[in-house]
N, C-alpha and C positions, 0 to 999 in steps of 0.2 A: 519936952517932947513926948508925944503920945505914941504908944505902941499899937494903936488901933488902925494903923495904915494897912490897907489891903494891897496885895500885889497887883500890879497893873498887867493885865493880860494883853498879849499882842492879838488884835482882832484878825490879822491875816494868817496867824499860825495854824489855825484849824482848817483854813481853806487851802493851804499849800498842798499841791498834788504830790503823790509819791514820786520818788525818783524814777525816771523812765528813759534816760539817755542811753545811747549805745554803750558807753563805758560802764555804766551801772549794770546794764543787762548782761554784759560780758562777765563782770565780776560776780553777779548773782548766779548766772548759769555755770560759771567756772567753779564756784564754791559748791554748788549743788552736784555737778558732775564729779568733782573730785571726791566729795563725801560718799556718793553712791558707789563710785569705783572702789574706794577704800573698803566699803562694806562687802562688796562682791569678792574682791581678792582676799579679804580677810577670812572668808569662808574657806579659802585654800591654804590658810596659814601664812599668808604673805601680807606685807604692807606695800603701798604704792612705791616707795623708794626701792624696795627689794625687786619689784618687777622691772623698774627702770634699769637697775644695775645688772640684773640677769640678761635683759635684752641687749645692753651695751656690750657685755662680755661675750654673749653668743654671736654678736655681729663681728667681733674682733677677738677670736680666741687667742690666748697667749699674751694679751695686752698686760701692761704693768699696772700696779695700783697707782703709781705716780701719773701715768697717762690718763687713767680714769679720773683721778682727782682734778687734773688740768681741764678735762672736758666738762666736768661738773662745776668747775669754778670753786672748789673747796680745798682746804688744806689736806695733804696726804694722810695725816693722822685720822681725819674724819672718815676717809674711805676705809682705812684699816678696821675701824669699828663696825662699819656697815658690812664689810666682807666677812668679818668674824661671825656675825650673825648668820649670814648665808652659808658659811662653811659649817657652822654648828648644825644647821638644818639639813646638811648634806647636799646642798644645791650648787655649791661652788668648790672647786679644788684649787689650792695654791700649789704651784710646782716651782722648784728652784729653777732659775734661768740658766740655761746651758752656757750662755754668753757671759753672764755676770752672776756668780753664785750668791752675791749679796741681795739680789732682787728676786721677786717672785713673779711668775706669770699666772694669769687667772684663766680658768677654764670652767665652763658649765658642766656639771656632772650629769650622769644619766638621769638621776632623780630631778635635777634642775631642768633638763630638757623636757621631761614629762610635765613638770610644773608649768613651764612656758607654754606647752601645748594647751593645757587647761586654761591658762591666762588668755591665750588667743581666743578661745571659745567664749570666755566670760567677757572679754573686751568687745567682741563682735555683738554679743547680746546687749551689752551696755550701750554701744553706739546706736544700735537699732532702737532701743528704748528711748534714749536721749533725743534722737532725731525723728521719732515717730510722727511728729506733726508735719514733716517735710516729705515731698516726693523726691525721687532720685535726682532729678535735675536741680532742685533746690539744695540738696545735700552737697552735690558737687560744687555748685556755685558758692555756698557758704564756706566750704572747706577751702576753696581757692582764695576767697576774700580774707579769711582768717590767716591763711598762709602769707598773704601779702602784708598784712598788718604785723605779723610776727617777724617777718624779714625786715620790714622798715624799722621796727623797734630794736633790731639787733639781737633777737633771741636765737640761741643755738638750736638748730633743727633737731628734734627728737630728745631734747634735754629739758626736763621740767625745772624751772628756776627755783622751785621749793627746796632743792637740796641744800641751798645756802642757809635756809632757816630751820633745818631739822634739829630737834632737840637731841642731846646726847643720849645714846641708848645705854641702859645698864648692862654690864657684862653678864 
């Protein structure tokens, strides 16, 4: 046998158009939007998961770590690590439950409320930047369409599915 054989090239490979379907575009834009948002909130000393947790706690002050874990679809020990980080930054307070002293209730601290205010500003600028190519009518329509798709796919409103894939944080 001779080793002089040249690899056979697929003549259609170079002519294949780049992916352009709706699912690909959603993935491409989603990754871009998530990366840019992460950069923007990173300037505030937060990561996107921190922002989501702060928002969820602010919407339901006094909620338990267990209920937060259930809403996020993660094990309770995972939430403990996430809350530890926010507590160390002074954004979240754990308080013993008056009803069951074995459990903690979660509250956003004053510093956490200020951070959420800055996040709202950053998020509004982020959305304006991301949707700059659209007029107001297009933005409303796109948001409604994406909401319908998210609902049909069974996604929990307001909860990013990425919490399930978060790497463990060092203490």
